[in-house]
N, C-alpha and C positions, 0 to 999 in steps of 0.2 A: 502494499500499500504505499501512499505517499502522506507526506505529514508535513506543510506548509506554514512558515513563518505568520506569524497572526493570526490564522485559524484554525479553533480542536475540530479534529479530526476522529471521528466515533472506528473506531476498528469491525470491522466485518464480521460477523459470527459464526458460530465454527460452519454452516453449511454455503457463508461463502455470502452469503444474505446483508441485512439489517440482524446489528443483535438481538437477541430475545429476551429483550429485560424489563418488567413487567413490575409492576407499584403493590401486586400479590404474589404470596407462594414464593417468597425470597428463601426459605428454607430449600424446594425441592431444583435445584442447580444447583452445580458450582464451576467455577473457570479458571482455568489456569491457563494466561494470554503470556509466551513468553514474545520478544520482542528485543530487533538487532537493527542496527542505523547498516544499509553498506557500507558505506564508508564511514570513516574513522573522525570525518572533521565536525560534521553539524553533532547538536546536541536535542537529545530528545526531549518532553517532557511531557510525563505520562503521566494517567490519572484516572479520573473514571468519573460517572452525572450520574444520579441519582435519576428515576423516572419522572420527575417535577423539574428538570436538569440543573439542580444545585453540582456542584465542584466537590469532591471531597481531594482526598491527599496525592498528591501529585510528588512524581518524583522527575531529576534529569540528569541522564546521561544519555549512553551510548548504543547500551543496550541491558533489558534487566528480564523482568514477570514481573505480575500482577494474578492477585486472589482474588478474585471478585465473585459474590453469589449473582443470582437471577433478580436480584435488585439494582443494578450495576451495572451502566456502558464503560467499557475501555475507550482513553481516549488518549489521541498522540496529538501532539502538537511542535516545532519546528522553532530550538528558540532563537533569536535573532542574534547575531553575533559579526562583526567584522569579517567581510569578505567569504560566508559562509551559505550566502545568494539565501532562495527565496523561498526551495522548496527539497523536500530529502527521500531518496526512496528507505524504506525500514521493510524488513520482513517478519513477517508477525504470524504465529501459531496458536491457532486457539483450543486447548484440549477440554471440552463439555463430562459434566459429571451428571447422572442424572438420577433422584431416589427411587427404588422400587417400592411398588405398592406391597402390605403387606402386614 
């Protein structure tokens, strides 16, 4: 995916579509999101937003991971730095766990 300076971009969901966040049933799914900038130059701010659009905590670096429930949507944003441009390619992997009824 691509991260842009000044734009918070939601991470695609495990099926490549929209991330399956919701306001209800936060305990029915968990997601492990791994991310890595394709080049070492840009810094990426990784965080999340809830269903109401409120931002959670974030970290900045060239790679990392997030563990979120199904009430959060992971997000990425490129941090503005001199000479780094305005766009960065980021490799993202999403692993999904779904609870079973029983």
